[in-house]
N, CA, C and O of each residue as an XYZ file, in Angstrom:
768
protein
N      35.191    -81.434    108.232
C      33.863    -81.657    108.741
C      33.826    -83.084    109.281
O      33.965    -84.041    108.519
N      33.641    -83.226    110.572
C      33.687    -84.530    111.226
C      32.312    -84.885    111.778
O      31.944    -84.399    112.848
N      31.530    -85.731    111.071
C      30.198    -86.089    111.550
C      30.224    -86.777    112.910
O      29.249    -86.702    113.657
N      31.325    -87.445    113.240
C      31.437    -88.106    114.538
C      31.380    -87.130    115.697
O      31.000    -87.502    116.807
N      31.753    -85.894    115.449
C      31.743    -84.875    116.501
C      30.325    -84.585    116.990
O      30.138    -84.125    118.116
N      29.328    -84.852    116.150
C      27.933    -84.615    116.536
C      27.525    -85.416    117.765
O      26.601    -85.025    118.479
N      28.197    -86.523    118.017
C      27.817    -87.401    119.116
C      28.799    -87.345    120.277
O      28.809    -88.224    121.139
N      29.608    -86.325    120.289
C      30.502    -86.073    121.417
C      29.788    -85.164    122.414
O      28.687    -84.679    122.152
N      30.419    -84.943    123.541
C      29.835    -84.045    124.545
C      29.825    -82.613    124.013
O      30.626    -82.256    123.149
N      28.913    -81.805    124.538
C      28.870    -80.395    124.148
C      30.205    -79.720    124.451
O      30.653    -78.848    123.707
N      30.830    -80.127    125.543
C      32.113    -79.541    125.921
C      33.167    -79.814    124.845
O      33.918    -78.918    124.461
N      33.217    -81.064    124.361
C      34.192    -81.405    123.324
C      33.861    -80.679    122.016
O      34.762    -80.223    121.312
N      32.564    -80.572    121.692
C      32.172    -79.828    120.487
C      32.640    -78.382    120.585
O      33.169    -77.824    119.623
N      32.443    -77.785    121.748
C      32.837    -76.386    121.950
C      34.349    -76.230    121.820
O      34.828    -75.308    121.161
N      35.098    -77.136    122.451
C      36.557    -77.064    122.401
C      37.054    -77.216    120.960
O      37.914    -76.459    120.509
N      36.512    -78.188    120.254
C      36.958    -78.478    118.896
C      36.617    -77.358    117.927
O      37.424    -77.006    117.066
N      35.427    -76.802    118.068
C      34.959    -75.804    117.104
C      35.335    -74.375    117.461
O      35.311    -73.492    116.604
N      35.685    -74.142    118.730
C      35.979    -72.777    119.156
C      34.722    -71.969    119.423
O      34.783    -70.745    119.540
N      33.583    -72.641    119.519
C      32.303    -71.992    119.796
C      32.055    -72.043    121.297
O      32.421    -73.018    121.953
N      31.442    -71.013    121.839
C      31.139    -70.979    123.272
C      30.229    -72.150    123.635
O      29.284    -72.463    122.909
N      30.519    -72.782    124.747
C      29.768    -73.943    125.211
C      28.267    -73.668    125.263
O      27.471    -74.527    124.884
N      27.877    -72.501    125.719
C      26.467    -72.155    125.837
C      25.726    -72.055    124.511
O      24.495    -72.069    124.488
N      26.461    -71.956    123.409
C      25.823    -71.846    122.087
C      25.623    -73.185    121.385
O      24.879    -73.264    120.408
N      26.273    -74.227    121.868
C      26.231    -75.519    121.174
C      24.804    -76.052    121.056
O      24.394    -76.477    119.975
N      24.052    -76.035    122.137
C      22.674    -76.538    122.103
C      21.824    -75.804    121.082
O      21.029    -76.419    120.371
N      21.990    -74.489    121.009
C      21.240    -73.697    120.026
C      21.626    -74.065    118.595
O      20.769    -74.143    117.715
N      22.930    -74.292    118.367
C      23.375    -74.679    117.029
C      22.808    -76.040    116.636
O      22.357    -76.224    115.506
N      22.832    -76.994    117.569
C      22.284    -78.326    117.290
C      20.794    -78.209    116.957
O      20.321    -78.817    115.998
N      20.064    -77.432    117.747
C      18.624    -77.254    117.503
C      18.376    -76.627    116.128
O      17.459    -77.037    115.416
N      19.181    -75.647    115.759
C      19.016    -74.996    114.453
C      19.317    -75.962    113.312
O      18.613    -75.974    112.302
N      20.360    -76.771    113.473
C      20.702    -77.750    112.436
C      19.597    -78.792    112.285
O      19.308    -79.239    111.175
N      18.979    -79.180    113.405
C      17.844    -80.114    113.345
C      16.654    -79.455    112.655
O      16.010    -80.060    111.799
N      16.371    -78.221    113.032
C      15.247    -77.494    112.445
C      15.392    -77.388    110.926
O      14.411    -77.501    110.191
N      16.612    -77.173    110.468
C      16.874    -77.051    109.035
C      17.064    -78.407    108.355
O      17.369    -78.475    107.164
N      16.880    -79.485    109.123
C      16.987    -80.857    108.627
C      18.391    -81.183    108.098
O      18.550    -82.045    107.233
N      19.390    -80.495    108.616
C      20.770    -80.771    108.219
C      21.352    -81.919    109.030
O      22.235    -82.638    108.563
N      20.849    -82.084    110.250
C      21.160    -83.264    111.050
C      19.832    -83.839    111.543
O      18.852    -83.115    111.718
N      19.823    -85.145    111.761
C      18.598    -85.824    112.196
C      18.928    -86.795    113.325
O      20.061    -87.253    113.466
N      17.900    -87.096    114.127
C      18.047    -88.130    115.150
C      18.016    -89.484    114.457
O      17.245    -89.702    113.522
N      18.853    -90.372    114.921
C      18.895    -91.719    114.365
C      19.363    -92.690    115.423
O      19.469    -92.342    116.599
N      19.639    -93.893    115.007
C      20.177    -94.874    115.953
C      21.280    -95.665    115.272
O      21.254    -95.913    114.067
N      22.225    -96.041    116.070
C      23.351    -96.845    115.607
C      23.662    -97.838    116.716
O      23.939    -97.452    117.852
N      23.615    -99.105    116.379
C      23.863   -100.168    117.357
C      22.946   -100.034    118.565
O      23.356   -100.274    119.701
N      21.697    -99.647    118.304
C      20.706    -99.531    119.366
C      20.826    -98.281    120.219
O      20.102    -98.136    121.204
N      21.719    -97.383    119.863
C      21.911    -96.137    120.620
C      21.399    -94.950    119.821
O      21.527    -94.910    118.598
N      20.816    -93.980    120.528
C      20.382    -92.733    119.896
C      21.616    -91.923    119.490
O      22.520    -91.712    120.299
N      21.647    -91.479    118.249
C      22.759    -90.671    117.752
C      22.224    -89.567    116.845
O      21.083    -89.616    116.385
N      23.056    -88.593    116.604
C      22.763    -87.562    115.608
C      23.490    -87.938    114.319
O      24.649    -88.349    114.343
N      22.799    -87.792    113.209
C      23.370    -88.140    111.913
C      23.361    -86.925    110.997
O      22.412    -86.141    110.984
N      24.423    -86.790    110.243
C      24.504    -85.730    109.245
C      23.581    -86.113    108.093
O      23.739    -87.177    107.494
N      22.632    -85.260    107.787
C      21.605    -85.576    106.797
C      21.926    -85.020    105.414
O      21.639    -85.666    104.406
N      22.514    -83.840    105.356
C      22.753    -83.185    104.071
C      24.054    -82.394    104.162
O      24.059    -81.193    104.433
N      25.148    -83.099    103.928
C      26.470    -82.493    104.096
C      26.687    -81.294    103.170
O      27.243    -80.281    103.593
N      26.259    -81.398    101.928
C      26.475    -80.296    100.987
C      25.725    -79.041    101.402
O      26.266    -77.937    101.326
N      24.481    -79.204    101.839
C      23.712    -78.033    102.294
C      24.321    -77.438    103.551
O      24.344    -76.219    103.722
N      24.816    -78.305    104.436
C      25.469    -77.819    105.656
C      26.721    -77.025    105.302
O      26.966    -75.961    105.871
N      27.503    -77.532    104.376
C      28.715    -76.833    103.948
C      28.365    -75.484    103.319
O      29.027    -74.482    103.588
N      27.332    -75.458    102.488
C      26.900    -74.198    101.872
C      26.415    -73.205    102.922
O      26.711    -72.012    102.842
N      25.671    -73.700    103.905
C      25.174    -72.822    104.972
C      26.347    -72.267    105.776
O      26.378    -71.081    106.103
N      27.312    -73.135    106.092
C      28.474    -72.688    106.857
C      29.236    -71.621    106.074
O      29.641    -70.605    106.639
N      29.432    -71.848    104.777
C      30.164    -70.884    103.943
C      29.449    -69.536    103.930
O      30.088    -68.487    104.015
N      28.135    -69.567    103.823
C      27.363    -68.323    103.804
C      27.437    -67.606    105.149
O      27.612    -66.388    105.195
N      27.303    -68.360    106.247
C      27.368    -67.761    107.586
C      28.770    -67.201    107.852
O      28.918    -66.143    108.462
N      29.792    -67.922    107.387
C      31.153    -67.429    107.561
C      31.309    -66.079    106.855
O      31.799    -65.114    107.442
N      30.891    -66.026    105.598
C      31.062    -64.815    104.792
C      30.311    -63.627    105.382
O      30.837    -62.515    105.404
N      29.104    -63.847    105.852
C      28.274    -62.722    106.289
C      28.431    -62.349    107.757
O      28.266    -61.183    108.116
N      28.748    -63.316    108.609
C      28.765    -63.039    110.052
C      30.162    -63.096    110.659
O      30.605    -62.140    111.295
N      30.851    -64.208    110.464
C      32.121    -64.407    111.170
C      33.289    -63.648    110.538
O      34.059    -63.002    111.249
N      33.428    -63.716    109.230
C      34.581    -63.108    108.561
C      34.735    -61.614    108.849
O      35.844    -61.171    109.146
N      33.662    -60.824    108.770
C      33.834    -59.385    109.030
C      34.398    -59.077    110.422
O      35.052    -58.052    110.613
N      34.150    -59.949    111.377
C      34.648    -59.730    112.738
C      36.133    -60.050    112.871
O      36.770    -59.623    113.835
N      36.688    -60.784    111.932
C      38.083    -61.223    112.012
C      39.043    -60.269    111.304
O      40.255    -60.379    111.485
N      38.535    -59.351    110.515
C      39.386    -58.501    109.671
C      40.192    -57.513    110.510
O      39.649    -56.783    111.339
N      41.499    -57.511    110.271
C      42.408    -56.559    110.915
C      42.679    -55.393    109.974
O      42.677    -54.237    110.399
N      42.912    -55.688    108.704
C      43.182    -54.625    107.745
C      43.711    -55.152    106.431
O      43.930    -56.351    106.259
N      43.912    -54.224    105.504
C      44.481    -54.551    104.193
C      45.806    -53.825    104.043
O      46.022    -52.751    104.605
N      46.691    -54.446    103.263
C      48.056    -53.955    103.109
C      48.512    -54.212    101.680
O      47.900    -54.982    100.940
N      49.605    -53.547    101.311
C      50.227    -53.842    100.014
C      51.708    -54.090    100.238
O      52.336    -53.521    101.132
N      52.236    -54.953     99.401
C      53.665    -55.244     99.463
C      54.442    -54.038     98.950
O      54.026    -53.374     98.000
N      55.574    -53.763     99.591
C      56.401    -52.633     99.178
C      57.105    -52.902     97.853
O      57.303    -51.988     97.052
N      57.485    -54.169     97.624
C      58.213    -54.515     96.406
C      57.519    -55.669     95.696
O      56.904    -56.526     96.330
N      57.625    -55.677     94.371
C      57.034    -56.756     93.582
C      57.654    -58.105     93.927
O      56.972    -59.130     93.918
N      58.958    -58.098     94.234
C      59.602    -59.369     94.572
C      59.035    -59.960     95.858
O      58.918    -61.178     95.989
N      58.684    -59.092     96.808
C      58.095    -59.588     98.055
C      56.731    -60.221     97.782
O      56.367    -61.231     98.385
N      56.000    -59.620     96.879
C      54.705    -60.202     96.501
C      54.918    -61.533     95.789
O      54.194    -62.495     96.043
N      55.894    -61.594     94.912
C      56.165    -62.825     94.164
C      56.598    -63.967     95.081
O      56.331    -65.133     94.793
N      57.258    -63.635     96.172
C      57.746    -64.646     97.121
C      56.882    -64.708     98.372
O      57.399    -64.928     99.468
N      55.595    -64.520     98.229
C      54.670    -64.409     99.355
C      54.733    -65.588    100.312
O      54.612    -65.388    101.520
N      54.916    -66.804     99.824
C      54.924    -67.974    100.707
C      56.125    -67.998    101.639
O      56.024    -68.477    102.768
N      57.233    -67.497    101.186
C      58.458    -67.541    101.983
C      58.382    -66.651    103.216
O      59.069    -66.905    104.205
N      57.568    -65.626    103.169
C      57.523    -64.656    104.263
C      56.956    -65.212    105.556
O      57.338    -64.763    106.636
N      56.066    -66.169    105.470
C      55.397    -66.629    106.694
C      56.092    -67.805    107.357
O      55.664    -68.243    108.425
N      57.144    -68.326    106.757
C      57.841    -69.458    107.370
C      58.297    -69.149    108.787
O      58.317    -70.037    109.639
N      58.660    -67.910    109.045
C      59.180    -67.540    110.364
C      58.110    -66.952    111.285
O      58.413    -66.577    112.417
N      56.869    -66.868    110.816
C      55.796    -66.303    111.635
C      54.956    -67.445    112.195
O      54.222    -68.103    111.458
N      55.067    -67.676    113.496
C      54.315    -68.762    114.130
C      52.818    -68.481    114.072
O      52.383    -67.330    114.117
N      52.049    -69.543    113.972
C      50.583    -69.462    113.988
C      50.030    -68.502    112.942
O      49.128    -67.712    113.223
N      50.574    -68.577    111.745
C      50.071    -67.801    110.613
C      49.659    -68.773    109.519
O      50.367    -69.739    109.233
N      48.509    -68.509    108.911
C      47.943    -69.449    107.955
C      47.396    -68.695    106.751
O      46.703    -67.688    106.896
N      47.714    -69.193    105.568
C      47.189    -68.599    104.352
C      45.765    -69.074    104.136
O      45.455    -70.250    104.323
N      44.894    -68.139    103.737
C      43.505    -68.459    103.427
C      43.173    -68.002    102.023
O      44.049    -67.537    101.294
N      41.913    -68.131    101.639
C      41.424    -67.641    100.357
C      42.219    -68.141     99.167
O      42.517    -69.331     99.065
N      42.563    -67.231     98.268
C      43.268    -67.587     97.038
C      44.641    -68.183     97.316
O      45.082    -69.085     96.603
N      45.319    -67.688     98.344
C      46.642    -68.227     98.684
C      46.517    -69.683     99.127
O      47.310    -70.529     98.715
N      45.527    -69.976     99.963
C      45.298    -71.367    100.381
C      44.920    -72.215     99.175
O      45.356    -73.359     99.052
N      44.108    -71.651     98.285
C      43.736    -72.373     97.070
C      44.954    -72.743     96.240
O      45.030    -73.843     95.692
N      45.910    -71.817     96.146
C      47.141    -72.078     95.395
C      47.947    -73.198     96.046
O      48.453    -74.082     95.355
N      48.066    -73.163     97.361
C      48.848    -74.173     98.077
C      48.165    -75.536     98.023
O      48.817    -76.548     97.763
N      46.869    -75.567     98.263
C      46.150    -76.839     98.361
C      45.918    -77.520     97.018
O      45.823    -78.746     96.956
N      45.827    -76.740     95.944
C      45.511    -77.349     94.647
C      46.616    -77.198     93.612
O      46.663    -77.959     92.646
N      47.511    -76.223     93.799
C      48.521    -75.950     92.786
C      47.912    -75.380     91.516
O      48.561    -75.362     90.470
N      46.682    -74.917     91.597
C      45.937    -74.491     90.413
C      45.834    -72.978     90.274
O      45.780    -72.461     89.158
N      45.807    -72.281     91.367
C      45.444    -70.867     91.358
C      46.664    -69.981     91.594
O      47.506    -70.293     92.436
N      46.761    -68.890     90.863
C      47.764    -67.861     91.123
C      47.035    -66.729     91.842
O      46.190    -66.067     91.239
N      47.344    -66.491     93.120
C      46.573    -65.512     93.895
C      46.703    -64.085     93.370
O      47.762    -63.656     92.912
N      45.592    -63.376     93.455
C      45.585    -61.933     93.233
C      45.436    -61.224     94.568
O      45.991    -60.147     94.782
N      44.673    -61.849     95.468
C      44.495    -61.356     96.834
C      45.119    -62.387     97.767
O      44.863    -63.584     97.635
N      45.931    -61.929     98.700
C      46.614    -62.804     99.646
C      45.956    -62.623    101.008
O      46.014    -61.543    101.596
N      45.334    -63.681    101.503
C      44.644    -63.627    102.785
C      45.485    -64.359    103.813
O      45.813    -65.532    103.635
N      45.836    -63.665    104.893
C      46.657    -64.259    105.942
C      45.924    -64.150    107.273
O      45.486    -63.071    107.671
N      45.799    -65.283    107.951
C      45.238    -65.322    109.301
C      46.404    -65.435    110.262
O      47.221    -66.348    110.143
N      46.491    -64.516    111.213
C      47.603    -64.535    112.157
C      47.247    -63.757    113.413
O      46.486    -62.790    113.375
N      47.819    -64.203    114.528
C      47.675    -63.483    115.794
C      48.812    -62.493    116.011
O      48.850    -61.799    117.027
N      49.727    -62.428    115.070
C      50.892    -61.560    115.222
C      50.450    -60.094    115.317
O      49.448    -59.690    114.728
N      51.205    -59.335    116.055
C      50.957    -57.900    116.160
C      51.010    -57.276    114.764
O      51.883    -57.594    113.957
N      50.077    -56.401    114.507
C      49.939    -55.764    113.189
C      51.245    -55.108    112.725
O      51.636    -55.261    111.568
N      51.909    -54.391    113.609
C      53.134    -53.671    113.228
C      54.305    -54.629    113.025
O      55.155    -54.404    112.163
N      54.347    -55.683    113.811
C      55.381    -56.705    113.630
C      55.184    -57.396    112.274
O      56.147    -57.650    111.550
N      53.936    -57.691    111.947
C      53.620    -58.319    110.667
C      54.018    -57.407    109.506
O      54.561    -57.875    108.506
N      53.749    -56.113    109.636
C      54.106    -55.173    108.572
C      55.611    -55.192    108.325
O      56.065    -55.149    107.181
N      56.374    -55.256    109.405
C      57.832    -55.275    109.281
C      58.311    -56.588    108.654
O      59.155    -56.584    107.758
N      57.769    -57.703    109.131
C      58.222    -59.011    108.649
C      57.833    -59.272    107.190
O      58.613    -59.846    106.431
N      56.630    -58.850    106.803
C      56.162    -59.103    105.441
C      56.504    -57.980    104.470
O      56.301    -58.103    103.262
N      57.027    -56.881    105.016
C      57.389    -55.722    104.194
C      56.165    -55.185    103.446
O      56.136    -55.087    102.219
N      55.159    -54.844    104.254
C      53.911    -54.304    103.714
C      53.558    -53.015    104.437
O      54.055    -52.741    105.530
N      52.690    -52.230    103.810
C      52.187    -50.994    104.409
C      50.660    -50.995    104.295
O      50.104    -51.623    103.394
N      49.984    -50.291    105.206
C      48.521    -50.228    105.123
C      48.069    -49.611    103.802
O      48.637    -48.629    103.325
N      47.033    -50.214    103.228
C      46.460    -49.718    101.977
C      45.091    -50.378    101.828
O      45.008    -51.598    101.682
N      44.032    -49.598    101.863
C      42.677    -50.162    101.811
C      42.405    -50.930    100.518
O      41.476    -51.736    100.461
N      43.206    -50.686     99.482
C      43.054    -51.425     98.228
C      44.191    -52.424     98.029
O      44.375    -52.946     96.929
N      44.954    -52.689     99.089
C      46.103    -53.583     98.995
C      45.725    -55.020     98.711
O      44.581    -55.432     98.897
N      46.719    -55.777     98.253
C      46.485    -57.163     97.861
C      46.615    -58.158     99.018
O      46.334    -59.344     98.842
N      47.032    -57.694    100.186
C      47.154    -58.573    101.354
C      46.107    -58.177    102.385
O      46.023    -57.015    102.783
N      45.315    -59.147    102.811
C      44.365    -58.874    103.889
C      44.753    -59.723    105.091
O      45.072    -60.905    104.964
N      44.718    -59.097    106.251
C      45.079    -59.767    107.496
C      43.822    -59.973    108.325
O      43.043    -59.046    108.546
N      43.642    -61.213    108.780
C      42.509    -61.568    109.630
C      43.025    -62.333    110.839
O      44.128    -62.881    110.810
N      42.235    -62.370    111.893
C      42.576    -63.123    113.098
C      42.022    -64.539    112.986
O      40.870    -64.717    112.590
N      42.824    -65.550    113.331
C      42.301    -66.919    113.331
C      41.241    -67.073    114.423
O      41.322    -66.430    115.470
N      40.260    -67.918    114.174
C      39.172    -68.107    115.132
C      38.993    -69.576    115.497
O      38.239    -69.888    116.419
N      39.657    -70.472    114.806
C      39.479    -71.901    115.029
C      40.497    -72.397    116.053
O      41.452    -71.695    116.384
N      40.282    -73.604    116.546
C      41.210    -74.216    117.486
C      42.438    -74.668    116.697
O      42.399    -75.688    116.010
N      43.510    -73.916    116.797
C      44.695    -74.160    115.983
C      45.427    -75.439    116.370
O      46.173    -75.988    115.558
N      45.229    -75.925    117.597
C      45.858    -77.184    118.004
C      45.231    -78.372    117.280
O      45.910    -79.355    116.983
N      43.951    -78.276    117.003
C      43.237    -79.386    116.372
C      43.306    -79.307    114.857
O      43.486    -80.327    114.191
N      43.166    -78.122    114.312
C      43.091    -77.953    112.866
C      44.371    -77.391    112.274
O      44.323    -76.466    111.464
N      45.493    -77.925    112.659
C      46.761    -77.492    112.088
C      47.055    -78.365    110.874
O      47.344    -79.552    111.024
N      46.986    -77.801    109.690
C      47.142    -78.585    108.463
C      48.601    -78.888    108.133
O      48.862    -79.742    107.285
N      49.531    -78.239    108.754
C      50.966    -78.382    108.485
C      51.334    -77.984    107.056
O      52.449    -78.241    106.604
N      50.412    -77.367    106.362
C      50.689    -76.861    105.023
C      50.795    -75.347    105.030
O      51.057    -74.727    104.000
N      50.588    -74.756    106.203
C      50.615    -73.304    106.302
C      49.325    -72.665    105.825
O      49.295    -71.469    105.533
N      48.248    -73.457    105.742
C      46.967    -72.922    105.293
C      45.923    -73.031    106.396
O      46.103    -73.740    107.386
N      44.837    -72.314    106.195
C      43.667    -72.467    107.053
C      43.100    -73.867    106.809
O      43.483    -74.516    105.836
N      42.196    -74.345    107.671
C      41.545    -75.633    107.392
C      40.874    -75.592    106.012
O      40.294    -74.573    105.639
N      40.950    -76.683    105.259
C      40.393    -76.693    103.902
C      38.932    -76.251    103.816
O      38.541    -75.619    102.835
N      38.125    -76.569    104.817
C      36.723    -76.156    104.785
C      36.605    -74.632    104.781
O      35.708    -74.078    104.146
N      37.505    -73.960    105.487
C      37.511    -72.499    105.504
C      37.986    -71.951    104.158
O      37.413    -70.993    103.640
N      39.029    -72.555    103.594
C      39.498    -72.124    102.269
C      38.372    -72.282    101.247
O      38.160    -71.411    100.403
N      37.659    -73.393    101.333
C      36.508    -73.617    100.446
C      35.482    -72.494    100.610
O      35.024    -71.914     99.626
N      35.130    -72.196    101.851
C      34.108    -71.173    102.123
C      34.519    -69.820    101.559
O      33.692    -69.102    100.998
N      35.792    -69.471    101.707
C      36.258    -68.177    101.197
C      36.195    -68.115     99.674
O      35.815    -67.094     99.100
N      36.566    -69.205     99.031
C      36.643    -69.205     97.571
C      35.279    -69.371     96.906
O      35.016    -68.754     95.874
N      34.411    -70.195     97.484
C      33.113    -70.450     96.853
C      32.232    -69.212     96.887
O      31.364    -69.043     96.030
N      32.447    -68.346     97.867
C      31.611    -67.144     97.971
C      32.161    -65.986     97.139
O      31.622    -64.880     97.174
N      33.222    -66.242     96.400
C      33.807    -65.236     95.514
C      32.979    -65.134     94.232
O      32.304    -66.086     93.841
N      33.038    -63.985     93.594
C      32.358    -63.811     92.310
C      33.257    -64.200     91.140
O      32.857    -64.099     89.981
N      34.459    -64.641     91.447
C      35.440    -65.009     90.435
C      35.298    -66.503     90.113
O      35.392    -67.341     91.009
N      35.076    -66.829     88.856
C      34.845    -68.224     88.469
C      36.061    -69.110     88.736
O      35.904    -70.290     89.047
N      37.272    -68.558     88.620
C      38.452    -69.390     88.891
C      38.540    -69.724     90.374
O      39.006    -70.805     90.735
N      38.097    -68.811     91.242
C      38.065    -69.105     92.677
C      37.024    -70.176     92.977
O      37.262    -71.069     93.790
N      35.877    -70.088     92.326
C      34.830    -71.090     92.541
C      35.277    -72.461     92.047
O      34.971    -73.477     92.671
N      35.994    -72.494     90.934
C      36.520    -73.766     90.436
C      37.542    -74.339     91.414
O      37.556    -75.544     91.665
N      38.390    -73.484     91.960
C      39.370    -73.935     92.951
C      38.664    -74.445     94.197
O      39.085    -75.444     94.781
N      37.592    -73.769     94.611
C      36.801    -74.233     95.759
C      36.286    -75.640     95.498
O      36.315    -76.488     96.390
N      35.818    -75.893     94.288
C      35.345    -77.234     93.934
C      36.447    -78.267     94.046
O      36.205    -79.384     94.505
N      37.640    -77.916     93.639
C      38.780    -78.840     93.746
C      39.126    -79.119     95.209
O      39.436    -80.253     95.574
N      39.071    -78.084     96.039
C      39.340    -78.269     97.475
C      38.270    -79.157     98.096
O      38.577    -80.056     98.879
N      37.029    -78.904     97.747
C      35.928    -79.719     98.285
C      36.120    -81.181     97.902
O      35.970    -82.073     98.737
N      36.447    -81.417     96.655
C      36.632    -82.783     96.154
C      37.792    -83.500     96.850
O      37.688    -84.678     97.190
N      38.883    -82.788     97.054
C      40.094    -83.423     97.589
C      40.149    -83.469     99.117
O      40.645    -84.442     99.684
N      39.645    -82.429     99.793
C      39.854    -82.310    101.237
C      38.587    -82.333    102.088
O      38.627    -82.789    103.231
N      37.482    -81.859    101.563
C      36.269    -81.708    102.376
C      35.312    -82.830    101.997
O      34.477    -82.673    101.106
N      35.438    -83.939    102.666
C      34.631    -85.120    102.311
C      33.408    -85.214    103.151
O      32.617    -86.144    102.988
């Protein structure tokens, strides 16, 4: 979350966030209406200031869970072998532009969580992914595949995970207390 981005051009905001340029003005107006950002001044210049970062983060997490996430889902899968599940991190080393989210990101970012559900964001073809990860479709499977939606050039963590703010949003909206605790650790360490 970069408060400095609030005072960039709408074009740069759109490029950075992956949001359509025409929607930026509406988002800014909504954030002002909800008092999450306010007009202010810095060095005699009019600027936008982040007013309530925690509420903004909570709102983003809720909007992600209810609106954006369902549109990104490709499907659920299960690993063919237990060893493949146990070595889940090794499988994506050779898959370009693939990022672990949810519990898997929580495990990587904090070293605290042992995933039960493995969330992978990737643009890879579904059938190619099935072959590479050795998984098969299963609506109750432990691997869920989603399409990335963020600007991957800007938000590349080099850890093989989604941006920490997204990992936080996925975990905090879980009903599992260990996921919520991991979300708190991610927020404390990465989402300032």
